LOGUVO-995003 format. One record per residue: residue in one letter; x negated, y negated, z of N, C-alpha, C in turn. Coordinates in steps of 0.1 Angstrom, whole numbers, plus 5000, padded with zeros to 4 digits. Atoms other than C-alpha are relative to their C-alpha. Layout:
AXYZXYZXYZ
...
END
This chain:
M499250125000500050015000499049865000
D501050115001497349765010498950014989
L501049975010494749924990500650064987
P499449945012495250084955500450135003
V499349864999497150414950499050095002
D500949894997495550734960499250044987
E500749955012494950834925498949924994
W501150085003492950544917498750005009
K501050004990491050554948499150154999
S500749885002490150924941499150004989
Y500750025012489150834905498749935003
I501050104997486850564918498950075009
L500949924992485350784944499150124993
Q500949925009484351054919499349934990
K500850085009483050774895498649965010
W501250034991480850664924499150115003
S500849884996479651014933499150054988
L500849965012478451054897499049894996
L501050105004476550744895498650035003
P501249984996472850764896499649945014
K500550064986471250704930499449864999
S500650125001469450404918501049905000
I498950095003472750224907500749995014
Q499250024986474450314941499149935009
V500950094990471550164960500049854995
T499950135005471649854937501249945004
I498750044998475349814944500049995016
S500150004986474949904982499349885007
T500850104993472249644988500149864993
A499650135008473749354966499949905011
E500150124990472749034985501249924999
T499050095000475648834972501150074994
L498849945007479248904962499949984986
S500050025014478348764928499350124994
D500849885004475649044925500950134999
L499149884999478049304937501250004990
F499049995012480949204912499450024988
L500549975013478649174883499550134997
H500549855002476949514888501250104999
S498749915000480349684894500649974989
S499250035013482049514866499450064988
S500649945013479549624840500050155001
L499849855001480249994850501550034997
L498649965003484049964842500150024985
Q500049945015484450174809501449994995
P498649995007487450164785500850135006
E499249894995488350504798500649995015
D499450054986488650364833501249925000
E498950105002490950104821501150074995
M499049925005493050354802500650095011
F499449924989493450574833500949915009
L499150094990494650264853501249964993
K498650045006497150174827501050115000
R499149895000498650514826500650025015
L499350004987499050484865501149895001
S499050124999500550134860501350034994
R498749975008503150264835501050085008
G499149924992504550474862501049925008
Y499050094991506050164880500849944988
L499150075009509150064860500449865003
V499750134997508949694862500549924989
G499350075011510249604828501450015001
K498549995002513749554817500450114990
D499549895007515249874806501349984996
P498750045005518249814784501050115002
N499249914996519750144795500350015015
A499850004985519450084832501449925005
P498850074994522249814838501250105000
L498849894999525050074828499850095009
F500149904990523650334849500249945014
Y499850074987523450094879501349975003
R498750064998526849954874501050125003
E499049894998528450294872499750075014
E500349954987526550414904500649915011
G499450104991527650094920501450015001
N498649975000531250164911500450115009
K499749894992531050494928500049965015
K500050044985529950344961501149905002
F499050084997532550074957501350065002
Q498849925000535350324953500150065014
K500149944987534050484985500049905012
K499950114990534350145002498449975007
D501450044995530450125006499649884992
Y500150125008530349784996498449945000
M501350035000526849725008499150074991
G500649925010525550004989500249984985
A499650055012527449884959499349894995
T500650145003525949544961498550024995
V501249985004522449684960499750064985
L500349945014522949894929500449894989
Y499750105010524749614910498749904999
S501250105000521649384920499050074991
K501049935007519449654904500449994985
G499550035013521649634873499649874993
V500350135003521249254872498649994997
S501550025003517449284874499550074988
H500449945012517349514844500749944989
S499250045009519549304824499449874992
R500550135008518549034798500949885002
P499150124997519748674804501049984988
N499050035010522948574785500550134993
S499449875006524048934779501350065007
E498949954993527249114787499650095012
D500449924990525249354808500049915013
I500350084989524149074832501249945006
S498750044995527648934833500950095008
L499349914994529249224841499550065015
C500749964987526749324869500249895012
Y499750104989527248994885501549995004
A498650004996531049004884500250125009
N499749884990531049354900499449985014
R500850024986528549234927500949895007
S499150084993530948944934501150075007
A498749934994533849194941499450065012
A500549954989531549374964499749905012
L500350114990530449044982501249955007
F498750064995534048934985500550115012
H499649924988534849255006499150025011
L501050034990531749185026500249895008
G499850134994533148855036499049914996
Q501150115005530248675018500749924989
Y499450085008532548425003499249904990
E500950105007530148154993499250054990
T501049915011527648414976500850064990
C499049945011530648564959500349904989
L499650125010531548224943498749964991
K501250035009527848174931500050114990
D500049885009528048524916501149974989
I499050025011531148434897499649894990
V500650105010529648124883498950064991
R501149955008526548324872500750104990
A499249915010528848574856500549934988
Q499550095011530548304837498949934992
T501050085005527348124828499450104990
H500649895008525948454812501150064990
G499149965010529048504790501050125004
Y499049904997531548714809501250024990
P498849985011534048864784501249935005
E498850074998537048644780501250075004
G498949934995539548904784500050045016
L500349974984538248984820500049885008
Q500250114993538348634829501149995012
P498950014989541848644849499550045013
K500349934987540648874876498949925007
L501350084995537348674880500549875007
L499450134994539448354885500750035012
L499349974989541648514908499350035013
R500949964989538848644930499449865005
K500650134997537448284929501049925008
A498950084993540848134940500050065015
E499949934987540948384970498949965008
C501150044991537448294982500149855005
L499850144996538247914980501150005011
V499050004990541547974999499550055013
T500549954989539748185026499049915005
L501250104995536847915029500849855004
G499250124996539647645034499749894991
R500350115009539247455003501250014990
P498749995008542947434989499949924989
Q500050075012542247164964499450074989
E500749925008539647364945500750124997
A499249895002541847664949501249974991
S498850045008544947494934499549974984
Q500650025013542747384904499850114992
T500449865006541547734898501350074997
I498849935003545147864900500749944987
S499450075012546247594874499250054988
D500749965013543447694851500250154996
L499649875003544448044854501550014993
E498750005006548047974846499949954986
S500250065014546947774815499350104993
N500649895008544848064805501150104996
F498949895004547748314806500949934989
A499250065011549848064786499450004986
A500950035011547247994761499750154992
K500449875006546248374756500650105007
P499249894995548848614765499750144995
T500549885007546748914757500150125011
L500049894990547349114790501250104999
A498849915000549549424792501049955009
A498950034990552949384808499750035014
S500349954987551949584839498849915007
Q501250074995548549394844500649855003
F499550134999550349054839500949995012
Q499250014987552949144867499250015012
I500949984988550149234891499549875002
L500750145000548348904883501049895006
Q499050094996551648714887500350005016
R499749984985552448864922498749945008
T501250054994548848784932499849855000
L499950155001549248424920500949945009
C499050054991552248374939499750025016
R500649994985550648504972499049905002
L501250114999547648264965500649875002
K499250144998550147974961500549975014
V499550014986551748034995498949975009
K501250024990548248055011499549864999
V500450145002547247734995500949905007
Q499050094993550447555008499850015015
E500349994984549747695043498949945005
K501350064995546247565043499849864994
G500150135005547147245025499549885009
N500250124990546947025056498550025005
L501449984996543447165064499049904994
T501150085005540546935060499050084993
E500949935008538347045032498650005007
T501249984994535147195046498850034991
S501449965009531547225031499750145004
P500749874997529947555029499150005012
A500949994989528247665060498550014995
A501450005005524447605054499450115008
L500749904993522047875061499149935010
T500850074989520347815094498550004997
K501350005004517047675088499349995013
A500550004987515547765122498749935002
F501350054999512047675115499949854998
E500050135001512947315107500349945013
D499750054987514147265142499050045009
M501349984990510947415159499049934998
D501150085001508747135159499050015011
L501050004988505647125179500249855005
R499750114992505946865207499049894996
E500950085003502846695198498950054990
E500949935009500846795167498549965002
N501550024997497046835170499349934988
E500650085010494846595151498850074994
Q501249935006491946845147500550114991
I499549895007493947145135501549994996
S498750035005496947125113501050125006
N499149904995500147305125499850065012
T500549964985498847335161500549895010
S499950084988499847195193498949925005
S501050094994497946915210499350085012
S500549924988497347175239499050084997
V500949915004494947365218498849924993
S501050055007491447285206499150104993
L500749915008489047435181498450005005
C501349984997485647575192499250094994
T500749915006482747755179498950065009
D501049924992480248015194499250084990
P500949915009477248195178500450145000
L499749864998478548525190501550024995
K498549965002482448505187500549914989
G499450075011482648245159501049895006
R499050104996485548005158501150065009
Y498849964990488248025186500849885004
L499350114994490847825203500250015014
V500049994985491147725239501149905003
A499050094995493747545260499449885005
T500550134995493147175266500649965012
K499350044987495647155295500750145004
D499349894997497747405314501350024990
I498949965009500347595291500950085007
L499049934995503647715302500450134992
P499449885008505248065291501049934990
G499150055009507247995259499649884992
E500350125007505447685248499450044986
L500449985016504947665210498649944998
L501350045001501347655201499750004986
V500450005014501047715164501450034991
K498949995010503847675136499450004987
E500850015012502147765103500750094988
D499549945012503547845069498750094993
A501049915006501448135051499549914988
F500750065013498947985025500650094988
V499649895011499848305005500750115007
S499549884995502048605011500550074988
V499749915009502948904992501150115006
L499049924993506149104998499550154999
N500449865001505449465009501150074992
P498949945007507249664983500850115004
G499549894993508149955006499950114992
E500249875005508650304994500449984984
M499850015014508150254956499150094994
P500849915008506650584942500150004986
P500050025016505650574905500950114996
W499249895008508050774882499350074992
H500849915010506851074866500950094993
H499149925008508251264838500450125006
G499549884995510251564847501149975012
L499050024988512251384875501449984994
E498649995006515951404872500549864994
S499750155006516351014869498749915004
K501250084999513650754864500549885008
W499550104995515950494879500350025016
D499849974986515750464918501149935005
T498750074996518950394936499949975016
R500250034986517250354971499849855001
A500150154997517350004986498549995007
T501450034994513749884995499949855002
N500250124997512349555008500049924986
A500250085012511849444971501449994995
D498650035003515649464967500749915008
L499350084990516649284999499449875005
Y500750114993514149015005499549914988
C500650085012513148704983498650024999
H501549975002509748764968499249865002
R500950134997508648384975500349975015
C499750044985510348285008500250105011
L499749894991510948625023501450015005
K498650014993514648545033500850114995
H499249885004517048835034501149954991
T499050055010519448815005500950124996
L499349895004522349024995500249994984
A499850045014522548854960498749944994
P501350065005518948814946500449964985
V500050055015518448624913498650054995
P501049935006516148824890499149924992
C501050055009512848704871500750044985
D499449975014514148674833498950104992
G501049925008510848864823499750135005
C500349874996510649154845501150045010
S499049944992512849374867499650015015
Y500449994987510749364899500249895009
A499950124993510549014911501549945000
K498750054997513748884928499849895011
Y500150134992514548554946501449975006
C498850034994517148414969500949914993
S499450125006517948124948499249994986
Q500750055012517047964913499049915003
E501350094998514947714931498850085004
C501049924997512847984946499350074988
L500349955013512648154913499049914993
Q500750095009511347844895498849955008
Q501150024992508947764923498950124999
A500949885002507348114921499449994986
W500649985015507048094883499049884999
D500950125001505347744885498750045007
L501249994991502847854912499350124996
Y500949875003501948214902500750104992
H499349895006504648434887499950004985
S500150025014504148304852498750104996
I501149935005500748484852500250155006
E499949894995501748774875501250094993
C498849925006505048874856499650124991
S500449895009503349084829499150115007
L500949904992501049254855500650085010
G499349944988503749384878499550145003
G500449854999502849764872498650015006
L501349984997499149704875499849945016
L500250064988499449494907500650105011
L499649894991501649764923498950115002
T500949915000499050014914498649975008
L501350044993496049814928500349975013
G499750014987497949744960500249845004
V499750124996498949444980498849905004
F501150094997495449314990499449934986
C500550055014494449284952501149894996
H499050115005497749104946499949875008
I500150134992497148854974498849934995
A501250075004493548794962500249924986
L499950085011494848704927501049885003
R499250114996497648494942499349895006
S500850104993495148304964499349924989
T500850065010493048214934500949914990
L499050085009496148104914500449875008
L499650114992497347884943498849885001
A501150084998493847744944500149884988
R499850095011494547574910500649875003
F499250124996496847334926499449915009
E500950094990494247184950499149934991
E500850085008491946914938498950084995
A501049945009489547024911498650025008
G501450014993486446924932499950105010
K500149904988487247144962499950134995
V500049865005488047444942498650044992
I501449975007484947444917499050005010
N500949994990482847364947499950135007
K499949874993483947674966499850114990
L500349895010483947904935498750004995
C501449995004480647804922499050025011
G500949994988479147784957499850155003
E500049874998479948154959499250084990
I500949935010478248244927498649975003
T501550034998474948064939499850035016
N500149974987475448194974499749905010
R500150114991475747864989501249955001
D498850064996478647725006500149855001
I500350155002478747354996501449925005
C498950074995481047125016500049864995
L499950135007482046824996501449935003
P498850084997484446535001501150024988
E498949985009487746534983499749924987
S500350065012487246444947500350074987
K499649955014488546484912499049994990
N500950045008485446364896498850104999
L501149905001483146644883498549955001
A501350075000480346404879499549975013
Q500350034987480446304915499750135007
I500349884995480446674924498650044998
L501449975003477346754907499049935006
S501050094995475546464921499750035016
Y500249974987475746624956499050095002
D501149894996472846804973500550135003
V499349874998473447174972499650075013
G500249944987472147235007501149995010
G499050004990475347175024500249865006
E500050134992474846815033500149904988
S499850115011475746485014499249885004
K500850114997473546185013500949894996
K499050115002475745875017499349875006
K500650124994474145535020498750015010
G501149964992471045685033500050095013
K499749934989472645875059500350164998
T499649865001472946265064501250035008
V498749944994476446405071499850145005
E500049864996476346715091501050094995
T499149905004478147025079500950025012
P499249974990481347055099500250155004
I499749864998482747385114500650064988
P499549935013483347625086501649994999
G498550025001486847555071500649875003
C499650154997486947195082499649924989
D500550105009486646885061498949935005
I501150094994484046625064500449935013
N499550074987486146465092500350105010
G499849904990486246785111501350055003
K498749974999489846855104500250164993
Y499649875005491047225099501450014995
E498550015006493947255076500450144993
N499649885007496047515060499949984984
N500250035013494447495025499050114994
Y500949905005492247685003498550005004
N501450024992489047545019500150105012
A500049924987490147715052500050144997
V499949855004491148045034498650054995
F501349965005487848055016498950025010
S501150004990485848005049500250135008
L499949884993487348325064499050114995
L501149925003484648585067500550134992
P499749875007484648885041499350115006
H500749894994482349085063499450114990
T500549925009480649225033499150105004
G501149914996477749385051500750115008
N499349904992480149585073500850114992
H499249895008482349755045499050104994
S500849905006481150075032499749984985
P500250045014479550074997501150054991
V499049955009482350294983501349915001
H498950104997485050044998499749884989
K500350135008483149754981500150034985
F500049965014482849944948501550004995
L498749995002486550024949500749864997
C499550135002487449654954499549944988
A500550055012485149534928500450044988
L499549955013486249754901501449994999
S498650045000489849694910500249864994
V499950155005489249314906499549984986
S500550015013487249374875501150054990
A498949965009490049554859501049904997
L499050105000492449284869499549894991
C500550115008490249034853500150034986
R499949965014490049224821501449994995
Q498650025005493849214819500349844998
L499750155002493848824826499249964986
E500750035011491148804798500650034987
A499449965012493049004774501349924996
A498750095002496048764777499449874997
S500550135003493548484771500349885009
L499750094989494648324801500949874995
Q499250105005497248124780501049955011
A499050044990499648134811499449895010
F500550084990497347934831500449844997
T499550155002498347604814501450004993
T498749985005501747724800501149955010
G499150054990504547524817499649915010
L500350084988502547304838500349854993
K499450135005504446964833499149885005
S500750114995502346754855498549974995
S501250035007499246584840498850045012
K500849974990497646624875499650145002
L500249864999497946984876499350064987
K500849975011496647014841498649975001
A501350064997493646814851499450105010
A500649914990493047054880499850134994
V500349855005493347374860498949994988
A500849995012491447274828498550025004
P501449974998487947244844499850135005
M500249874996488347574860499950114991
L500149915009488847754830498849994990
Y501350005008485547644815499050105004
P501149904997483347874837500650144996
E499549875003483548234830501150055009
L499049954989486248444844499350075011
N500649954988483548594865500249925014
I499850084989483948304888501250035008
W498849964993487548394895499950155005
G500249864997486548764897499350005015
V500650004988484048684926500949945011
A499150064992486648464942501150105006
M499049904997489148744942499450115008
L500749904992486649004954499849945014
R500250054987485948774983501250005007
H498850014993489548734993500350155003
M499649864998490149124989499150075013
L500949954990487249195013500549925015
Q499650074987488548915037501150075006
L498749974996491949075040499950115011
Q500049894990490949385060499949945015
C500250074986490049155090500949885002
N499250134998492248845083501450004996
A498850005007495348965066501050005013
Q499050004988498548915091501250064993
A498849935004501349165088501349905003
I498850094997504648955085501250095002
T499149904996507249135104501549945002
T498650064997511049105109500650125007
I499249914991513549275132501150054992
Q499149935008515649525113501050095008
Q499049914993518949685127499850144994
T499949875004518950065128501250055002
G498849944997521750305129501149964991
S498850025010525150295112500849865003
E499350124997527249965109501050005009
E499049984992529950105129499649995017
N500550014986527750115161500349865005
L499750124992528949855187498649955006
I501350034993525449875202498949994988
T501150045012522649715181498750065004
D501349954997519449915180499349944989
S500850075009516549745163498550055000
R501449955002512949805151499249894993
Q500850095006510149585141499450064987
V500449955012509249645104499149894994
R500850085008506449515081500749954988
L499450055013507949295055499049934989
A500750055011505149135038498549985007
T501450034997501249055040499749864997
G500350145003499948695043498749945008
L501150064997497048475049500349885008
F499550114993497448225078498549955005
P501450044996494148025082500049965015
V500050044986495147885116500350125009
V499849894993496448205131498750085000
S501249925000493348375120498949945008
L500950064990491348145144500150085013
L499749944985492848355174499150135000
N500849864996490548625188500850105006
H499149894996491748955198499950045016
S499949944986492849085233500950135000
C499349894999494249425240501449975009
S499150054992496349235266500249854998
P500250165004497048885247500849925010
N499250114991498448565263500949934989
T499250065009500348475232501050124994
S499049915007503348635212500249934986
V499750065013503648595174501350044994
S498849955007506848615154500149914988
F499950065014508048505120501449974997
I498750035007510848315104499749984985
S500350035013510748345066498350034998
T501649985001506848285058499549925010
V500550094991506448075089499650095012
A500449944989504448225117500149905012
T500050084989505048095152499250075011
V500849944988502748155181500349945014
R499650064986503948105217499250075011
A500549944988502448145251500950105006
S499349904993503548465265500050015016
Q500250024986502348375300499449885003
Q500750124994500748085319498650014994
I501650025006497447975301499549895007
R500750114993495147765323499249924990
K500850105010493247475307498550075001
G501349965002489947585294500050164995
Q499949865003491347955289500050024984
E499849985015490948105253501350044996
I498949975005494048145233499850134993
L500449865004494148535225501450054994
H499049935006496348735201499650154999
C500249865002496649115197499950044985
Y500149955013495449265164500750124995
G499349875002497549575167499850095012
P500349904990495749795193500449935013
H499650074987497749685225499850115011
E500249904989497049845259501350085002
S498749934997500749935261500450114988
R499649915012500750135228498950114997
M501149905002497450335229498949985010
G501050004989494650435251498849934995
V501250085003491250275253499250054989
A500849935011489450525231500549984986
E499350015013492050495203499849864995
R500150155002492050115206498649964994
C501450045005488250075204499650064986
Q500349935013487950325175500649924988
K499250085011490650125154499349874998
L500650145003489049795161498750004994
R501449995005485649905153500150054986
S499849965013486850075121500449884989
Q499350085009488949805108499449845002
Y500550134998487549485124498449975004
F501450015000483949565130499649955014
F500550034989483649495166500450085012
D499649924988483649655201500749905010
C499250084990486349525224499550015014
N500550024987485249415257501049915009
C498950084992488649255270500150075013
P499949944986489549315307500850134999
P499549865000491949605299499150114995
C501049895004489349795280498850025009
E501149984990486649735306500650075013
R499449944988489149845333500250154997
E499749875002490050165315498750084998
K501349925002486350255305499550055014
Q500649964986485650265343500850105007
R499349884996488350525349500550094987
P499449935014488350725316500750135002
S499149884999489951035330501549995004
Q498650044995493050855343500649934987
G499350065012495350785312501149935005
P498950094996498350555313501150095005
R498849924993501450665333501050054989
W499049975010503550655302499750134990
E500449875005501550965290499650115009
A500549914989501051135322501050125002
F499449874996502151495333500249995015
C499949984985503551575367500050145004
C500149874995503151895389501450055000
H498549945000506152115384500550065014
R499749944986506052225421500449875008
C499650114991505951885439500349874994
G499650125008506351625411498949895000
A501350105001502851445418499549994988
L500750015013500751315391498850115000
L501149905003498451565375498649924994
Q501150085002494851445370498850104993
G501149925006491751585350499650004986
G500350005014490351675317500750124993
D499349885006491052005300500950085009
V499349954991492352145332500549895010
L499550104991494751925352500350055013
S499649954987495151945390500949905006
C499150084993497751825412499349895010
G500650124993496951475427500350005017
S499750004987498651565460499150095008
T501049924993496351685487500650125007
S499549894995498851935500500450104990
C499549915011499352105466498650064993
T501249955007496752335448500250044987
E499549975013498652355416499049954988
S501050055011496452345383500650064987
V499449955012497452395346499249944989
S500850045013495852375311500649884993
R499550105007496252055293500650044987
D499649955014496652245260501550055002
H498749954998499652425276501249895002
L499250125000501252095286500449954988
V499950065014500751945252500850084991
S499249915009502352245235501549985006
Q498750014994505252215260500749874995
L499550125003505551845252500550004984
Q499449985015505751925214501150084997
D498749945000508452165219501249925003
L499150104995510351905238500449894989
Q499850105009509851645212500850054987
Q499349955010511151885185501550025003
Q498550014996514351925205500649885000
V499550145000514751555210500349974983
G499850035015514351535170501350064996
M498849925005517251785165501149935005
A499050074993519351595190500249874992
R499850135009518851265169500750034988
K499349975012519751435138501650035002
L498549984996523051545155500749875002
L499550134998523551195166500349924987
R499950075012523051055131501350064990
N498849935008525751315118501149985007
G498750034993528251205143500350115010
E499749884991528151535163499549975015
L500550054988527951345196500050095012
E499949904988529051625220498950095001
R501049895001526551865208498649935003
A501250074997523751595207499849975015
I500050014984524651515245499550105007
Q500549864993524351875255498650034998
L501449975001521051905239499049905005
L500950114994519651585251500050015016
L500049984985520851665288499050125003
G500849904999519051985283498449975001
C501250045002515951805272499649905012
Q500150084988516251565302499650095012
H500349904988516351875326498450054997
D501449945004513052015308499149915004
A500950104998511351695309499649965016
E500250024986511751645347498850125005
S500749894994509751975353498449984996
F501450015003506451855337499649854996
L500350135002506651485328500349905011
L499950114990506151185350501249924997
A498950075003509350975353499949894991
E500350125009507650675335499450064985
H500649965013506550905305500949964989
S499350065010507550745272501250094995
V499049905006509451065261501250005009
V498850024990511651035292500849894997
G499250125002512650685284500850024986
E499249965013513450805247501150095002
I498949924998515651075260501249915005
E499050074994517550835282500649904991
D499550115010517750565254501150084991
D499249925010519250845230501550025007
L498749974994521850945257500849885002
A499250115000522850585262500649964987
Q499550015013523350565224501250085000
A498749905002525550875224501149975008
Y498850044992527750775253500549864995
A499550145005528050425238501050024989
A499349995012529250575206501550075003
L498749954995531950775227500949905006
G499350094992532950465244500050005015
D500350004987531750565277498949925004
W500950114997530150245287499250025013
E500850004986529350325324498950104999
K500949915001527550635316498749964990
S500950075009525750445286499149925007
A500750104992524650175310499050085010
T500849934990523350435336498750054994
H501049965007521250595311499049904994
L500850105006519850285294499449925012
Q500850074990518850135329498750105003
K501149924998516650455333498949984990
S500750015012515150395299499349865003
L500650114997514550035310498850005009
R501249994989512250135340498950064993
V501149955007510150325316499349894991
V500350115009509950035293499149905008
E500550104991509049795322498650065004
V501249944996506250035334498849994988
R501249995012504550065299499949864994
H500250135007505149715284500049885010
G500050104992505749495314501449945001
P498750054997508849305329500349894990
S499950115009508249005305499650034984
S500549995014507349185273501250004990
V499050015011509249155240500850135000
E499349864999510049525243501150005011
M499049994989511849475276501149894997
G499050095004513749175260501150084991
H499149925008515149405234500850105008
E499349884995516149675256501149935010
L499050094993517849395279501249974992
F499050055009519749275249500950134998
K499249885003521049635242501050035014
L499050004988522149655280501149915001
A499050095000523949345278501250024992
Q499049945010525849475248500950095007
I499449894994526849775268500949945010
F499250044990528049585298501149914993
F499150085006529949335275501150084994
N498949915004531749615257500850075010
G499149934990532649795289500649905010
F499350114993534049465302499649995015
A500650014987531649475333499449845000
I500450145002531549085335498949955006
P501150054994529249015363498750064995
E501249935004526749275352499449954987
A500350065014526949145316499449875001
L500650154999526348775325498650015007
N501449974993523348885348499050064990
T500949945009521849085322499649914987
I500250115011522548815294499049905005
Q500950094994520548585317498550044999
Q501249944999517748825321499350014986
A500549975014517248895283499949874993
E500350135005517548535273498749945006
K501250034993514848455298498850054994
V501349925006512448705282499949974985
L500050025015513348655244499749864997
L500450145002513048275247498749985000
V501550024998509448305257499250054986
H500749935012508648535226500549944987
Y499550045013510848385199500749854999
G499550145001512248045209501650024999
P498550004998516047955208500750064986
W499249985013516748045171499950154996
N500149855002516248425175501350044998
D498749935002519148645163500750035011
E499549924989519548835194500349895012
I499750114990519448505216501449934995
Q498850065004522148365194501250095003
E499149904997524148675199500450005016
L500050004985523548675237500849865004
Q499250124998524948305237501450024998
K498549995004528148405219500650085010
M499549914990528648695244500349935013
K499950074987528148465274501249894999
S498850105003530548195258501350065001
C498749935000533148455253500550045014
L499749964987532848585288500449905008
L499750124992532948235304501349954996
D498750065004535948145284501250095003
L498949904997538048445296500849935013
P499350054988540948335320499850085011
P500249934987540548435356500950135003
I499049884997542048785366500949965010
P499150034989545048725385500050095012
V500249924988544948845421501650025005
G498649964994548149045433500149965014
P499750054987549948955466499350105011
N500649894991548349275484498550004999
E501649985001544749225472499349885006
END
């Protein structure tokens, strides 16, 4: 996903193994990225490119003229079964494969509008109706489309527009009486019903469509930092010879305080499960919904009605505005490379997009950075569009101005010492070239070389196509003068940077069926991005910040009190509550090239034989904690019980298999059987797992879900409270995981009409989630709705004898 597909990786590995030792040494010991790129690029042969093209053709990213009918028919099947969400996705796939201004696209838009109507998405339904008409929806089918439009307008409380639509419809009937008698009678009855609705709503004030909540616009930093863009004034940028750049608190910071609010310099949507199509499969058209179908490929907003690129079937956007912005910035280049970019992976895609975005910064800064890499010198220059001025600067990294020497600032900063979210800051992120394995560098270099060959084959015409602004043309033109190798070196640098500097952009997705009254959720990776400011944060296995995302905007909040002078720390993934010290250290060393010495790691290294309680076993005789290595002994002085670790691990695997079977029963709606199996698992777990073991918590959580589905809210709450105790031990009382569990418990109390318990739990959940997400989080909004509903209830009358 991040790296190229396995077939290309295996191919390159074999190619590497067949290279003469002398060439391997030359590539392994290349002193500059330029040398690495040029040596590797010279080894890319036509047969290598042909193999890569065959792999790329496996991804169906073009517009297939036979696909719209297939997806429309599959969508109709879902529609008939009242699976309107599934139908919407399939109609969207049909839209993506349709050519503009064709009957195919108009029919798919119209059908999608019907599904959206049944989902209650009336504003979006209206937009699809307009799109269907714009693309030439058949005249004979217009009446039912206009009826749907009128129904939407009535429901939205816009009677004047609804009346006008009904008048247009009646005129259409009179002018072109082409409908069969039965159809005409049905439409007449519907029209009469709509007229009554319009009269009933005639006295209502016309309301404008509800705007999509733009939460990130309301989350402003209290006082922005003058040294670091998108950052609070509570933070300062420092540098150290050992740990490089880092952020520290300039004053005491309270939990929940917003420290960074940064839009990604570049981001690429994670395509999700998109296996390439192979000959022999039953259908080459995938009917599954992936991230690529549900989120805008530019701003990452969730969308039920994406607008597709006119040139390919892969790229989809939440609006025409996002589509146009993406086209102007990068998609005009990427459109024809869709299959190749999916084959080469997200990192290669980000590397390309970063250099494409660099075109829109001032020519002086970009040429300076790219040419500086070729000569292995990082030249820091003032902002300038004049190439003559650029060439007059000393190449040693300092400028001579009026006889004075200006010191080079902190890497990534401008000459005034300000660190901004721009290409200069992105370029300054370390590629760690010396730490990557020779094979990995060869893979990246050849992948970038192949991409450059494709760009070269297209003569780079798209670089200047469609650039309306003379400023943009001026910025692009000088950069086309050097060889494409300059762009290749820049892309290689970015691809190597990403292993240590890429940020997974995540979102919270609901899991389970839509009928469930209790929302379960999980954090999923939506995209990968580069955030120059967020990249300044160093790692801790127990960080003092929490990072979340709204669209492409990252927000960093203090998750605990941070004292003045303390470093601002972020977790790179290996968290003390998710994995043991040995696993954390191995992951950090292999991916980020450093040994972690944070306080949790130091503590755990001093007691290596004692693992976390959420992985611990207990004595089956007395229930005390078992300790040791291959053979575990009871920690109680009055008990001599001992047992093989392998035996307990095998027992745990059997238990997890049983829990998996119970979950399958839950998904299939066999609630009673699932509960019986889970109760058996609960009994078995008590005999050898500590009460705080994560599997014990999972069993209790599953039981809570099962009882909630049966409407037994009291039992559901009892089991979820047991699960909460496990979550608290593992993640802490103020953790984001605790917040999500408290949210579920609040829902259970709310649905069970346990008012005091619900209000108390809502308050606890809000307190935790506000620290991590701020006020615009979906779960916080839902909690506030529940609280408002409960507080608005009339008091329960008290009888005379009570």
